[in-house]
N, C-alpha and C positions, 0 to 999 in steps of 0.2 A: 786539149780536151780529153784525150784518152788516158791521161795520167791521173792518178789519185793522190790526193794530199796525204800527208802522214796522219792527220787527224781522222780522215775518212777510213783509212785502212785500220786504224786502231779501233774505231767504232764497230766496223764489220767483224773484226776478230772477237770483240767483246760479245756481240750478239750471237755469233756462232757458238761461243763457249757457253753462254747462258742457255741456249737451246739444248746443248749436249747435257748440261747439268740437270735440266728439267726432265729430259728423257731418262737419265740415270735415276733421278729421285723417284719418278713414277715407277720405274722398274723395281726399285728397291722396295717401294710400298707394296707392290704386287707380291714380291718374294716374301715379305713379312706377313702379308695377309694369308697366303696359302698355308703356311705351317700352322697358323692359329686355327683355321677352319679344320684342318686335319686333327689337331690336338683336341678340339671340342668334340668332334665325332668320336674320337677314341675314348674320351672321358665318358661320353654318354653310353657307349658300348660297355665300358667297364662297370658303370652304375647298373646297367641292366643285368650284367652277369653277377653282380654282387647280391641281387635279390634272392633271398632264400625261398624255399618252397612254401613256408608258412606265409611270408609276406606276399608272395605271388597269389596264394589262395585267398588272402584277405583282400587284395586288390580286385581279384576276380569277383568275389562275393559283393564287394562294394559296387562294382559296375553292374552286377545283376540287380542289385537293389535300386540303383538309379534308373536302370532300363529293364524293368521286369518283362519276362517273356509271357506271351499269352498262354494260359493253361486252362484246365477245367474250371468252370464257374462254381462248382460245389453244390449245384442244385440237386443233383442225384444223391449226393452224400447226405444233404440235409433231409431230403425226403425219406431216405432209408432210415435215418436216425429217428424221425418222427414215427414212421411205421413200426420200428422196433419198440419204442415206448408205448405205442397204442396196443400192440400185441401183448406186451407184458402186462399192461393194465387189464386187458380183457381176460388174461389167464387168471388174474386174481379175483376179478369181480364176476366172472362168468360171462358167457356170450349167448347170442341168439342161437347159434348152431349147437352149442352144448345143451341149451334148454330144450330145443327141439329133439335132439338125439336122446336125451333123458326121458322126455315124454313118450317117445316112440318105444323105448325099452320098457317103460311102465305098461304101455298098452299091450306089447307082445307078451309080457309076463302074465298079465291078466287073462289073455286069451289062451295061453298054454298051461295055465295052472288050474287044476281041478278044484272045485269048491270043497271037495273032501280032503284036500291036501292039508298037511300039518301046518301049524302057524309058522314054524321056522322056514318051511319051504316057501310059503307065500311071501314071507318077508324078503327072502333071498331073491325070488323070481320077480317080484313086483317092484321092490324098492332097492334091493342090493345091486342088481345089474344096472339100474338107472343111475345110481350113485357112482358106480365105477365108470360108467360111460361119461358122466360129467367130469370126473377126475381125469379121464383119458383125454378128452378134448381140451381141458385146461392145460394139461401137460404139453399137448401138441402146440397150442398157441404160445406157451412159455418158451419152448425149445426154439420155435421159428423166430420169435422175437429176439431171443438172445443171439442167435446166429446172424440175424440181420444187423443187430447192433455191432457185433464184432466185425462184420464185413464193412460197415460204414467207417469204423475206426481204422482198419488196416488198408482201406482203398488207396490213400495217397502214396503208400509204399510201392504200388504197382503202376505200371503205365508211365506216361510222360509226366515228369515232375512239373508242377505248376505252383500256384499260390499256396501258402500254408493253410491247413484246414482251419476253418473258423472255430472259435472257442465254443459257440453255442451248439455247433454240430457235435463236438466232442462231449459236451455236457448231456445233451439229449440222448446220444448213443450210449453213454455210460448208464444213464437212467434206465434205458430200455434193457440193457444187459442185466442190471441189478434186479429189475422187476421180473425179467425172464427167469433168472436163477431162483428167486424166491418162489415164483409161481410154479416152477418145475419141482422144487422141493416139496411144496405143499401138495401138488398133484400126486407125487409118488407116495406121500404119507396117506393121503385119502384113498388111493387105489389099493394100497396094502392093508387098509383098515387099521393102521396105527393111529391115525387122527380121525376122530368122529366115526368110529366103527358103528356097524348096525346094532340095534338093541337086541338083547337076547329074548327068546320066546318064553323063557321061564321066569 
């Protein structure tokens, strides 16, 4: 009963050998797999190192476009552009403040000019000062309008960078600057009597 036949002993030896081979094969697979993982990680690291600064900047810009950061809405810049254009238009067409100031100067000239004064003196005091006051206020509106337009254009360059400035804001701001420059030029010409000077008394 305790003795084993030759066939049984042979079968047990075969099973033990098969188990040993299985263990070896498994171990071999693990050994092969580990170097492959290490090689993959090394290749990925090399690929990251191979990226130039330009490629890195391009990838960063692409990520920013895909995931834009929250920035200024542009409402203030748009309002400033509209105000700039409005002030530039007022400097060319005249405004309520300029008209009131001119009327006041006319009244002051009439009060301080004697009826016996010469014609040239009456023209200067009654009409000349009022004309110059109108030109002065037009120049103030033009200058402020041009400055507000410039501020609206250069605002994105300062502070936290956000979305690009809208095209319509740039257009309106440039229109305000152009109107302001033209209005300022005309105001200077009117104030210095180069344009539409006062008539002569003779």
